[in-house]
DSSP file (Angstrom, degrees, kcal/mol; ACC not computed):
  #  RESIDUE AA STRUCTURE BP1 BP2  ACC     N-H-->O    O-->H-N    N-H-->O    O-->H-N    TCO  KAPPA ALPHA  PHI   PSI    X-CA   Y-CA   Z-CA
    1    1 A M     >        0   0    0      0, 0.0     4,-1.8     0, 0.0     5,-0.1   0.000 360.0 360.0 360.0 -47.2    0.0    0.0    0.0
    2    2 A L  H  >  +     0   0    0      1,-0.2     4,-2.0     2,-0.2     5,-0.2   0.907 360.0  51.5 -63.6 -42.4    2.7    2.5    1.0
    3    3 A K  H  > S+     0   0    0      1,-0.2     4,-1.7     2,-0.2    -1,-0.2   0.889 107.7  53.2 -62.1 -39.6    4.8    1.8   -2.2
    4    4 A E  H  4 S+     0   0    0      1,-0.2     4,-0.5     2,-0.2    -1,-0.2   0.905 108.2  50.4 -62.1 -41.9    1.7    2.4   -4.4
    5    5 A K  H >< S+     0   0    0     -4,-1.8     3,-0.9     1,-0.2    -1,-0.2   0.926 114.6  42.6 -62.6 -45.6    1.1    5.7   -2.8
    6    6 A F  H >< S+     0   0    0     -4,-2.0     3,-1.5     1,-0.2     4,-0.3   0.703  99.0  73.0 -76.8 -19.6    4.7    6.9   -3.3
    7    7 A S  T 3< S+     0   0    0     -4,-1.7     3,-0.4     1,-0.3     4,-0.3   0.665  88.3  64.3 -70.1 -13.3    4.9    5.5   -6.8
    8    8 A Q  T <> S+     0   0    0     -3,-0.9     4,-2.3    -4,-0.5     3,-0.3   0.558  75.0  92.5 -83.5  -8.4    2.7    8.3   -8.0
    9    9 A Y  H <> S+     0   0    0     -3,-1.5     4,-2.9     1,-0.2     5,-0.2   0.877  82.8  50.7 -58.9 -41.0    5.2   11.1   -7.1
   10   10 A S  H  > S+     0   0    0     -3,-0.4     4,-2.5    -4,-0.3    -1,-0.2   0.888 111.1  49.1 -67.3 -36.7    6.9   11.2  -10.6
   11   11 A F  H  > S+     0   0    0     -4,-0.3     4,-2.8    -3,-0.3     5,-0.2   0.929 113.1  47.1 -63.8 -45.0    3.5   11.5  -12.3
   12   12 A I  H  X S+     0   0    0     -4,-2.3     4,-2.5     2,-0.2     5,-0.2   0.918 113.3  48.5 -64.3 -43.7    2.4   14.3  -10.0
   13   13 A L  H  X S+     0   0    0     -4,-2.9     4,-2.6    -5,-0.2     5,-0.2   0.941 115.0  44.7 -60.4 -47.7    5.8   16.1  -10.4
   14   14 A D  H  X S+     0   0    0     -4,-2.5     4,-2.4    -5,-0.2    -2,-0.2   0.927 114.3  48.4 -63.8 -46.2    5.6   15.9  -14.2
   15   15 A Q  H  X S+     0   0    0     -4,-2.8     4,-2.1    -5,-0.2    -1,-0.2   0.900 114.3  46.3 -61.9 -42.5    2.0   16.9  -14.4
   16   16 A T  H  X S+     0   0    0     -4,-2.5     4,-2.6    -5,-0.2    -2,-0.2   0.910 111.1  51.3 -68.6 -42.9    2.5   19.9  -12.1
   17   17 A A  H  X S+     0   0    0     -4,-2.6     4,-2.2    -5,-0.2    -2,-0.2   0.912 111.5  48.3 -61.2 -42.1    5.7   21.0  -13.9
   18   18 A R  H  X S+     0   0    0     -4,-2.4     4,-2.7    -5,-0.2    -1,-0.2   0.911 111.6  49.8 -63.2 -42.0    3.8   20.9  -17.2
   19   19 A R  H  X S+     0   0    0     -4,-2.1     4,-2.6     2,-0.2    -2,-0.2   0.903 109.9  50.1 -65.2 -41.5    0.8   22.8  -15.8
   20   20 A V  H  X S+     0   0    0     -4,-2.6     4,-2.4     2,-0.2    -1,-0.2   0.929 113.3  46.3 -61.4 -45.4    3.1   25.5  -14.4
   21   21 A K  H  X S+     0   0    0     -4,-2.2     4,-2.8    -5,-0.2    -2,-0.2   0.905 112.9  49.3 -65.5 -41.9    4.9   25.9  -17.7
   22   22 A Q  H  X S+     0   0    0     -4,-2.7     4,-2.5     2,-0.2     5,-0.2   0.918 111.6  49.1 -62.7 -43.7    1.5   26.0  -19.6
   23   23 A F  H  X S+     0   0    0     -4,-2.6     4,-2.2     2,-0.2    -2,-0.2   0.930 113.5  46.6 -61.3 -45.5    0.1   28.6  -17.3
   24   24 A A  H  X S+     0   0    0     -4,-2.4     4,-2.8     2,-0.2    -2,-0.2   0.928 112.6  48.8 -64.2 -45.3    3.2   30.8  -17.6
   25   25 A Q  H  X S+     0   0    0     -4,-2.8     4,-2.3     1,-0.2    -1,-0.2   0.901 111.0  50.3 -64.4 -39.3    3.3   30.4  -21.4
   26   26 A T  H  X S+     0   0    0     -4,-2.5     4,-2.8     2,-0.2    -1,-0.2   0.913 111.9  48.5 -61.9 -42.3   -0.4   31.3  -21.7
   27   27 A S  H  X S+     0   0    0     -4,-2.2     4,-2.3     2,-0.2    -2,-0.2   0.911 109.8  51.8 -63.8 -42.9    0.3   34.4  -19.5
   28   28 A F  H  <>S+     0   0    0     -4,-2.8     5,-2.4     1,-0.2     6,-0.4   0.912 113.1  45.7 -58.6 -43.1    3.3   35.4  -21.6
   29   29 A T  H ><5S+     0   0    0     -4,-2.3     3,-1.3     3,-0.2    -2,-0.2   0.930 112.6  49.0 -67.9 -46.6    1.1   35.1  -24.8
   30   30 A Q  H 3<5S+     0   0    0     -4,-2.8    -1,-0.2     1,-0.3    -2,-0.2   0.863 113.9  46.5 -61.2 -36.6   -1.8   37.0  -23.3
   31   31 A K  T 3<5S-     0   0    0     -4,-2.3    -1,-0.3    -5,-0.2    -2,-0.2   0.415 109.8-126.0 -88.3   2.3    0.5   39.8  -22.1
   32   32 A K  T < 5 +     0   0    0     -3,-1.3    -3,-0.2    -4,-0.2    -2,-0.1   0.895  51.0 158.2  56.0  46.8    2.2   39.9  -25.5
   33   33 A F      < -     0   0    0     -5,-2.4    -4,-0.1     2,-0.2    -1,-0.1   0.711  42.9-140.6 -71.0 -20.9    5.8   39.5  -24.0
   34   34 A D        +     0   0    0     -6,-0.4     2,-0.3     1,-0.2    -5,-0.1   0.762  69.0  87.1  63.1  28.2    6.9   38.2  -27.4
   35   35 A I  S    S-     0   0    0     -7,-0.1    -1,-0.2   -10,-0.1    -2,-0.2  -0.968  71.6-122.8-144.8 161.7    9.1   35.5  -25.9
   36   36 A T     >  -     0   0    0     -2,-0.3     4,-2.5    -3,-0.1     5,-0.2  -0.515  32.3-104.7 -97.0 170.3    8.7   31.9  -24.7
   37   37 A I  H  > S+     0   0    0      1,-0.2     4,-2.3     2,-0.2     5,-0.1   0.917 123.2  50.2 -58.7 -44.6    9.3   30.5  -21.3
   38   38 A D  H  > S+     0   0    0      1,-0.2     4,-1.6     2,-0.2    -1,-0.2   0.888 110.4  49.1 -64.8 -38.9   12.5   28.8  -22.6
   39   39 A Q  H  > S+     0   0    0      1,-0.2     4,-2.4     2,-0.2    -1,-0.2   0.902 109.8  52.4 -65.7 -40.3   13.7   32.1  -24.1
   40   40 A W  H  X S+     0   0    0     -4,-2.5     4,-3.0     1,-0.2     5,-0.2   0.917 105.4  54.8 -60.0 -43.2   13.0   33.8  -20.8
   41   41 A A  H  X S+     0   0    0     -4,-2.3     4,-2.1     1,-0.2    -1,-0.2   0.902 110.1  46.1 -58.8 -41.9   15.0   31.2  -19.0
   42   42 A I  H  X S+     0   0    0     -4,-1.6     4,-2.3     2,-0.2    -1,-0.2   0.925 113.2  48.6 -68.1 -44.6   18.1   31.9  -21.2
   43   43 A L  H  X S+     0   0    0     -4,-2.4     4,-2.3     1,-0.2    -2,-0.2   0.922 112.0  49.9 -59.1 -44.6   17.7   35.7  -20.9
   44   44 A K  H  X S+     0   0    0     -4,-3.0     4,-2.8     2,-0.2     5,-0.2   0.891 109.4  50.7 -64.7 -40.7   17.4   35.4  -17.1
   45   45 A I  H  X S+     0   0    0     -4,-2.1     4,-2.5    -5,-0.2     5,-0.2   0.945 112.1  46.7 -61.8 -48.1   20.5   33.2  -16.8
   46   46 A L  H  X>S+     0   0    0     -4,-2.3     4,-1.1     1,-0.2     5,-0.6   0.885 114.2  49.0 -61.7 -38.2   22.6   35.6  -18.9
   47   47 A F  H  <5S+     0   0    0     -4,-2.3     3,-0.2    -5,-0.2    -2,-0.2   0.929 114.0  44.5 -66.0 -46.6   21.3   38.5  -16.9
   48   48 A Q  H  <5S+     0   0    0     -4,-2.8    -2,-0.2     1,-0.2    -1,-0.2   0.841 111.7  52.0 -70.2 -33.9   22.0   36.9  -13.5
   49   49 A Q  H  <5S-     0   0    0     -4,-2.5    -1,-0.2    -5,-0.2    -2,-0.2   0.750  89.0-154.0 -75.6 -22.6   25.4   35.6  -14.5
   50   50 A S  T  <5 +     0   0    0     -4,-1.1     2,-0.3    -3,-0.2    -3,-0.1   0.779  63.1  82.3  54.5  29.9   26.4   39.2  -15.6
   51   51 A T  S   <S-     0   0    0     -5,-0.6     2,-0.2    45,-0.1    -1,-0.2  -0.980  89.4 -90.2-153.4 160.3   29.0   37.7  -18.0
   52   52 A D        -     0   0    0     -2,-0.3     2,-0.4    45,-0.1    45,-0.2  -0.498  44.5-156.7 -71.5 144.4   29.1   36.2  -21.5
   53   53 A L  E     -A   96   0A   0     43,-1.9    43,-3.6    -2,-0.2     2,-0.1  -0.943  12.6-123.7-126.0 146.2   28.6   32.4  -21.5
   54   54 A T  E  >  -A   95   0A   0     -2,-0.4     4,-2.7    41,-0.3     5,-0.2  -0.362  35.3-106.4 -74.8 165.3   29.6   29.7  -24.0
   55   55 A H  H  > S+     0   0    0     39,-0.7     4,-2.5     1,-0.2     5,-0.2   0.912 122.7  52.5 -58.1 -41.5   26.9   27.5  -25.4
   56   56 A K  H  > S+     0   0    0      2,-0.2     4,-2.2     1,-0.2    -1,-0.2   0.935 110.8  45.6 -62.3 -46.5   28.2   24.7  -23.2
   57   57 A E  H  > S+     0   0    0      1,-0.2     4,-2.5     2,-0.2     5,-0.2   0.923 114.1  48.6 -62.1 -44.3   28.0   26.8  -20.0
   58   58 A L  H  X S+     0   0    0     -4,-2.7     4,-2.2     1,-0.2     6,-0.3   0.868 109.6  53.3 -64.5 -36.5   24.6   28.0  -21.0
   59   59 A S  H  X>S+     0   0    0     -4,-2.5     4,-2.0    -5,-0.2     5,-0.7   0.906 110.1  47.6 -63.0 -42.8   23.5   24.5  -21.7
   60   60 A E  H  <5S+     0   0    0     -4,-2.2    -2,-0.2     2,-0.2    -1,-0.2   0.918 114.0  46.3 -66.5 -43.6   24.7   23.4  -18.2
   61   61 A Y  H  <5S+     0   0    0     -4,-2.5    -2,-0.2     1,-0.2    -1,-0.2   0.885 120.9  38.0 -64.7 -38.2   22.9   26.3  -16.4
   62   62 A S  H  <5S-     0   0    0     -4,-2.2    -2,-0.2    -5,-0.2    -1,-0.2   0.691  98.1-129.9 -90.4 -19.2   19.7   25.9  -18.3
   63   63 A G  T  <5 +     0   0    0     -4,-2.0     2,-0.3     1,-0.3    -3,-0.2   0.660  63.1 135.8  75.8  14.7   19.5   22.1  -18.5
   64   64 A K      < -     0   0    0     -5,-0.7    -1,-0.3    -6,-0.3    -2,-0.1  -0.744  57.1-118.6 -95.6 143.1   18.9   22.3  -22.2
   65   65 A D     >  -     0   0    0     -2,-0.3     4,-2.7    -3,-0.1     5,-0.2  -0.365  33.8-102.3 -73.9 163.6   20.6   20.1  -24.7
   66   66 A Q  H  > S+     0   0    0      1,-0.2     4,-2.7     2,-0.2     5,-0.2   0.893 118.1  48.3 -58.5 -47.8   22.9   21.7  -27.4
   67   67 A P  H  > S+     0   0    0      0, 0.0     4,-1.9     0, 0.0    -1,-0.2   0.915 114.7  46.3 -61.9 -40.6   20.5   21.5  -30.4
   68   68 A T  H  > S+     0   0    0      1,-0.2     4,-2.2     2,-0.2    -2,-0.2   0.924 113.3  49.2 -65.3 -43.8   17.5   22.9  -28.3
   69   69 A L  H  X S+     0   0    0     -4,-2.7     4,-3.0     1,-0.2     5,-0.2   0.905 107.8  54.3 -62.8 -41.7   19.7   25.7  -26.9
   70   70 A T  H  X S+     0   0    0     -4,-2.7     4,-2.7    -5,-0.2    -1,-0.2   0.916 109.2  48.4 -58.7 -44.0   21.0   26.6  -30.4
   71   71 A R  H  X S+     0   0    0     -4,-1.9     4,-2.0     2,-0.2    -1,-0.2   0.917 112.7  47.8 -62.7 -43.9   17.4   27.0  -31.6
   72   72 A I  H  X S+     0   0    0     -4,-2.2     4,-2.1     2,-0.2    -2,-0.2   0.936 113.8  47.0 -62.7 -46.7   16.5   29.1  -28.6
   73   73 A V  H  X S+     0   0    0     -4,-3.0     4,-2.5     1,-0.2    -2,-0.2   0.907 108.8  55.1 -63.7 -41.9   19.6   31.3  -29.1
   74   74 A D  H  X S+     0   0    0     -4,-2.7     4,-2.0    -5,-0.2    -1,-0.2   0.916 109.8  47.1 -56.6 -43.4   18.9   31.7  -32.8
   75   75 A N  H  X S+     0   0    0     -4,-2.0     4,-1.3     1,-0.2    -1,-0.2   0.877 111.0  50.9 -67.0 -37.5   15.4   33.0  -32.1
   76   76 A L  H  <>S+     0   0    0     -4,-2.1     5,-2.7     2,-0.2     6,-0.8   0.855 108.3  52.8 -68.1 -34.2   16.7   35.4  -29.4
   77   77 A I  H ><5S+     0   0    0     -4,-2.5     3,-1.8     1,-0.2    -2,-0.2   0.919 105.5  54.0 -65.1 -43.4   19.3   36.7  -31.9
   78   78 A K  H 3<5S+     0   0    0     -4,-2.0    -1,-0.2     1,-0.3    -2,-0.2   0.843 109.3  48.7 -58.5 -32.9   16.5   37.3  -34.4
   79   79 A K  T 3<5S-     0   0    0     -4,-1.3    -1,-0.3    -5,-0.1    -2,-0.2   0.428 114.0-122.5 -86.7   0.8   14.8   39.4  -31.8
   80   80 A K  T < 5S+     0   0    0     -3,-1.8    22,-0.3     2,-0.2    21,-0.3   0.789  79.7 119.7  62.9  30.8   18.1   41.2  -31.1
   81   81 A L  S   <S+     0   0    0     -5,-2.7    18,-2.2     1,-0.2     2,-0.3   0.704  77.7  16.2 -96.5 -24.7   18.0   40.2  -27.4
   82   82 A V  E     -B   98   0A   0     -6,-0.8     2,-0.3    16,-0.3    16,-0.2  -0.917  66.6-157.6-138.1 166.8   21.3   38.3  -27.5
   83   83 A E  E     -B   97   0A   0     14,-2.3    14,-2.9    -2,-0.3     2,-0.4  -0.986  19.3-122.2-143.3 154.1   24.3   38.1  -29.8
   84   84 A R  E     +B   96   0A   0     -2,-0.3     2,-0.3    12,-0.2    12,-0.2  -0.827  35.1 179.5 -94.7 135.0   27.1   35.6  -30.5
   85   85 A I  E     -B   95   0A   0     10,-2.6    10,-3.1    -2,-0.4     2,-0.1  -0.913  33.8 -92.2-131.3 159.5   30.6   36.9  -30.0
   86   86 A E  E     -B   94   0A   0     -2,-0.3     8,-0.2     8,-0.2     5,-0.1  -0.439  43.9-110.4 -68.9 143.3   34.0   35.5  -30.4
   87   87 A H        -     0   0    0      6,-1.8     6,-0.1     3,-0.5    -1,-0.1  -0.566  24.2-130.8 -70.6 136.2   35.6   34.0  -27.2
   88   88 A P  S    S+     0   0    0      0, 0.0    -1,-0.1     0, 0.0     3,-0.1   0.766  99.9  18.4 -64.8 -25.2   38.4   36.2  -26.1
   89   89 A T  S    S+     0   0    0      1,-0.2     2,-0.5     4,-0.0    -2,-0.0   0.519 120.8  56.7-123.1  -8.6   40.9   33.3  -25.7
   90   90 A D    >   -     0   0    0      3,-0.1     3,-1.8     1,-0.1    -3,-0.5  -0.887  54.0-171.0-131.6 101.5   39.5   30.4  -27.7
   91   91 A R  T 3  S+     0   0    0     -2,-0.5    -1,-0.1     1,-0.3    -4,-0.0   0.680  86.1  63.7 -66.7 -16.5   38.8   31.1  -31.4
   92   92 A R  T 3  S+     0   0    0     -6,-0.1     2,-0.3     2,-0.0    -1,-0.3   0.591  99.2  67.7 -78.8  -9.4   37.0   27.7  -31.7
   93   93 A C    <   -     0   0    0     -3,-1.8    -6,-1.8    -6,-0.1     2,-0.3  -0.854  63.9-156.0-120.5 143.9   34.4   28.8  -29.3
   94   94 A L  E     - B   0  86A   0     -2,-0.3   -39,-0.7    -8,-0.2     2,-0.3  -0.834  10.9-148.0-111.5 155.7   31.6   31.4  -29.4
   95   95 A Q  E     -AB  54  85A   0    -10,-3.1   -10,-2.6    -2,-0.3     2,-0.5  -0.862  11.7-128.6-118.8 158.1   30.0   33.1  -26.4
   96   96 A I  E     -AB  53  84A   0    -43,-3.6   -43,-1.9    -2,-0.3     2,-0.4  -0.910  26.1-170.7-106.8 131.8   26.4   34.4  -26.0
   97   97 A R  E     - B   0  83A   0    -14,-2.9   -14,-2.3    -2,-0.5     2,-0.4  -0.969  23.9-123.2-125.8 137.8   26.0   37.9  -24.8
   98   98 A L  E     - B   0  82A   0     -2,-0.4   -16,-0.3   -16,-0.2     2,-0.1  -0.638  31.1-138.4 -73.2 129.4   22.9   39.7  -23.6
   99   99 A T     >  -     0   0    0    -18,-2.2     4,-2.7    -2,-0.4     5,-0.2  -0.357  25.9-103.9 -81.2 169.9   22.3   42.9  -25.7
  100  100 A N  H  > S+     0   0    0      1,-0.2     4,-2.5     2,-0.2     5,-0.2   0.902 126.6  52.0 -59.2 -40.3   21.2   46.2  -24.2
  101  101 A Q  H  > S+     0   0    0    -21,-0.3     4,-2.0     2,-0.2    -1,-0.2   0.895 109.9  48.9 -62.8 -39.8   17.7   45.5  -25.6
  102  102 A G  H  > S+     0   0    0    -22,-0.3     4,-2.2   -21,-0.2    -2,-0.2   0.905 110.5  50.3 -65.2 -42.6   17.8   42.0  -24.0
  103  103 A R  H  X S+     0   0    0     -4,-2.7     4,-2.4     1,-0.2    -2,-0.2   0.915 111.0  48.9 -62.3 -43.5   18.9   43.5  -20.6
  104  104 A Q  H  X S+     0   0    0     -4,-2.5     4,-2.5     1,-0.2    -1,-0.2   0.886 108.8  53.7 -63.5 -38.9   16.1   46.1  -20.8
  105  105 A K  H  X S+     0   0    0     -4,-2.0     4,-2.7     2,-0.2     5,-0.2   0.924 109.9  47.3 -62.4 -44.3   13.6   43.3  -21.6
  106  106 A V  H  X S+     0   0    0     -4,-2.2     4,-2.2     1,-0.2    -2,-0.2   0.937 113.6  47.6 -62.8 -46.5   14.7   41.3  -18.5
  107  107 A E  H  < S+     0   0    0     -4,-2.4    -1,-0.2     1,-0.2    -2,-0.2   0.889 115.9  45.1 -62.2 -39.3   14.5   44.4  -16.3
  108  108 A F  H  < S+     0   0    0     -4,-2.5     4,-0.5    -5,-0.2    -2,-0.2   0.907 119.6  38.8 -71.8 -42.6   11.0   45.3  -17.6
  109  109 A L  H  X S+     0   0    0     -4,-2.7     4,-2.8    -5,-0.2     5,-0.3   0.736  92.8  85.5 -83.6 -22.8    9.5   41.8  -17.5
  110  110 A S  H  X S+     0   0    0     -4,-2.2     4,-2.2    -5,-0.2    -1,-0.2   0.874  91.1  46.4 -50.9 -48.3   11.0   40.6  -14.2
  111  111 A P  H  > S+     0   0    0      0, 0.0     4,-1.6     0, 0.0    -1,-0.2   0.909 115.3  46.7 -63.5 -38.9    8.3   42.1  -11.9
  112  112 A E  H  > S+     0   0    0     -4,-0.5     4,-1.9    -3,-0.3    -2,-0.2   0.897 112.8  48.8 -68.8 -38.7    5.4   40.8  -14.1
  113  113 A I  H  X S+     0   0    0     -4,-2.8     4,-2.5     1,-0.2    -1,-0.2   0.859 106.4  57.0 -69.9 -34.1    6.9   37.4  -14.4
  114  114 A A  H  X S+     0   0    0     -4,-2.2     4,-1.7    -5,-0.3    -1,-0.2   0.902 107.1  49.6 -60.8 -39.8    7.4   37.2  -10.7
  115  115 A Q  H  X S+     0   0    0     -4,-1.6     4,-0.8     2,-0.2    -2,-0.2   0.906 109.2  51.3 -65.0 -41.4    3.7   37.9  -10.3
  116  116 A I  H >< S+     0   0    0     -4,-1.9     3,-0.9     1,-0.2     4,-0.5   0.925 110.7  48.8 -60.8 -44.2    2.9   35.1  -12.8
  117  117 A R  H >< S+     0   0    0     -4,-2.5     3,-0.9     1,-0.2     4,-0.3   0.829 103.9  60.0 -66.5 -32.0    5.1   32.7  -10.8
  118  118 A M  H >< S+     0   0    0     -4,-1.7     3,-1.4     1,-0.2     4,-0.3   0.706  85.1  79.1 -70.7 -18.8    3.4   33.6   -7.5
  119  119 A K  G X< S+     0   0    0     -3,-0.9     3,-1.4    -4,-0.8    -1,-0.2   0.885  88.8  56.3 -55.4 -39.0    0.0   32.5   -8.8
  120  120 A A  G <  S+     0   0    0     -3,-0.9    -1,-0.3    -4,-0.5    -2,-0.2   0.749 104.7  53.6 -65.2 -22.6    1.1   28.9   -8.1
  121  121 A W  G X  S+     0   0    0     -3,-1.4     3,-1.9    -4,-0.3    -1,-0.2   0.346  75.3 129.3 -98.6   6.2    1.8   29.7   -4.5
  122  122 A E  T <  S+     0   0    0     -3,-1.4     3,-0.1    -4,-0.3    -3,-0.0  -0.351  78.9  14.6 -57.9 141.0   -1.6   31.3   -3.7
  123  123 A N  T 3  S+     0   0    0      1,-0.2     2,-0.3    -2,-0.0    -1,-0.3   0.596 104.9 111.5  68.6  13.1   -3.1   29.8   -0.5
  124  124 A L    <   -     0   0    0     -3,-1.9    -1,-0.2     3,-0.0     2,-0.1  -0.893  57.5-138.7-115.7 150.3    0.3   28.2    0.5
  125  125 A T     >  -     0   0    0     -2,-0.3     4,-2.0    -3,-0.1     5,-0.1  -0.458  27.9-105.4-100.9 172.0    2.4   29.3    3.4
  126  126 A D  H  > S+     0   0    0      1,-0.2     4,-2.4     2,-0.2     5,-0.1   0.873 124.0  55.1 -60.8 -37.4    6.1   29.8    4.0
  127  127 A E  H  > S+     0   0    0      2,-0.2     4,-2.3     1,-0.2    -1,-0.2   0.897 104.9  52.5 -63.8 -40.2    6.0   26.6    5.9
  128  128 A D  H  > S+     0   0    0      1,-0.2     4,-2.6     2,-0.2    -2,-0.2   0.928 110.2  48.5 -58.7 -45.1    4.5   24.8    2.9
  129  129 A F  H  X S+     0   0    0     -4,-2.0     4,-2.7     1,-0.2     5,-0.2   0.909 109.1  52.6 -63.1 -42.6    7.3   26.1    0.7
  130  130 A T  H  X S+     0   0    0     -4,-2.4     4,-2.2     1,-0.2    -1,-0.2   0.917 112.5  44.9 -60.0 -44.6   10.0   25.0    3.2
  131  131 A H  H  X S+     0   0    0     -4,-2.3     4,-2.7     2,-0.2     5,-0.2   0.913 111.9  53.2 -64.6 -43.0    8.5   21.5    3.3
  132  132 A F  H  X S+     0   0    0     -4,-2.6     4,-2.5     1,-0.2     5,-0.2   0.930 111.4  44.6 -58.0 -49.3    8.2   21.5   -0.5
  133  133 A V  H  X S+     0   0    0     -4,-2.7     4,-2.7     1,-0.2     5,-0.2   0.908 112.9  51.7 -64.2 -43.1   11.9   22.5   -1.0
  134  134 A R  H  X S+     0   0    0     -4,-2.2     4,-2.2    -5,-0.2    -2,-0.2   0.923 111.8  46.5 -60.6 -44.9   13.1   20.0    1.6
  135  135 A I  H  X S+     0   0    0     -4,-2.7     4,-2.5     2,-0.2    -2,-0.2   0.933 113.6  47.5 -65.2 -46.8   11.2   17.1    0.0
  136  136 A L  H  X S+     0   0    0     -4,-2.5     4,-2.6     1,-0.2    -2,-0.2   0.912 112.3  50.2 -62.4 -41.6   12.4   18.0   -3.6
  137  137 A N  H  X S+     0   0    0     -4,-2.7     4,-2.8    -5,-0.2    -1,-0.2   0.893 109.9  51.0 -63.4 -38.8   16.0   18.3   -2.4
  138  138 A T  H  X S+     0   0    0     -4,-2.2     4,-2.6    -5,-0.2    -2,-0.2   0.928 110.9  47.8 -64.3 -44.7   15.7   14.9   -0.6
  139  139 A I  H  X S+     0   0    0     -4,-2.5     4,-2.0     2,-0.2     5,-0.2   0.935 113.4  48.9 -60.3 -45.8   14.4   13.2   -3.8
  140  140 A Y  H  X S+     0   0    0     -4,-2.6     4,-2.3     1,-0.2    -2,-0.2   0.930 112.6  46.9 -59.9 -47.5   17.2   14.9   -5.8
  141  141 A E  H  X S+     0   0    0     -4,-2.8     4,-1.6     1,-0.2    -1,-0.2   0.882 108.6  55.6 -64.3 -38.8   19.9   13.8   -3.4
  142  142 A N  H  < S+     0   0    0     -4,-2.6     4,-0.4     1,-0.2    -1,-0.2   0.914 114.5  39.6 -58.5 -42.8   18.5   10.2   -3.3
  143  143 A L  H >< S+     0   0    0     -4,-2.0     3,-0.7     1,-0.2     4,-0.2   0.799 110.0  59.2 -78.8 -29.5   18.8   10.0   -7.0
  144  144 A D  H >< S+     0   0    0     -4,-2.3     3,-1.3     1,-0.2    -1,-0.2   0.804  96.3  63.1 -68.9 -28.5   22.1   11.8   -7.2
  145  145 A K  T 3< S+     0   0    0     -4,-1.6    -1,-0.2     1,-0.3    -2,-0.2   0.768  93.9  64.0 -65.3 -25.3   23.7    9.2   -4.9
  146  146 A E  T <         0   0    0     -3,-0.7    -1,-0.3    -4,-0.4    -2,-0.2   0.593 360.0 360.0 -77.8 -10.4   23.0    6.6   -7.6
  147  147 A R    <         0   0    0     -3,-1.3    -1,-0.2    -4,-0.2    -2,-0.1   0.503 360.0 360.0 -70.7 360.0   25.3    8.2  -10.1
């Protein structure tokens, strides 16, 4: 009985993660942000890191595979939000840089996106959040031990 109850966790996690992403993307579209959730994640990483990143570094930070990341970056370049530049010490490598327009977009959208993200936490307490983080970290650590 106990095993059956706990075996549902991955389905619940996956279903909830999809719902959060769908809600956010619908909100982005309704508010005419002109970017996707995945594009936002890349912009936010570049903004927070405050430095140019290689594709490999950006892939590691974002959890996106190289082909997916290339497509996202290509679309951001078309929107003039990021640019590819030569690596200062490795000519074989390119870096991704946030443009001024990209930086302004992050600064402008951050408060609105924070509100969208808070929708999921309505009716939940700080204690709920603390338990949630502890449980997710425990699951992550349990699986990380297996590597």
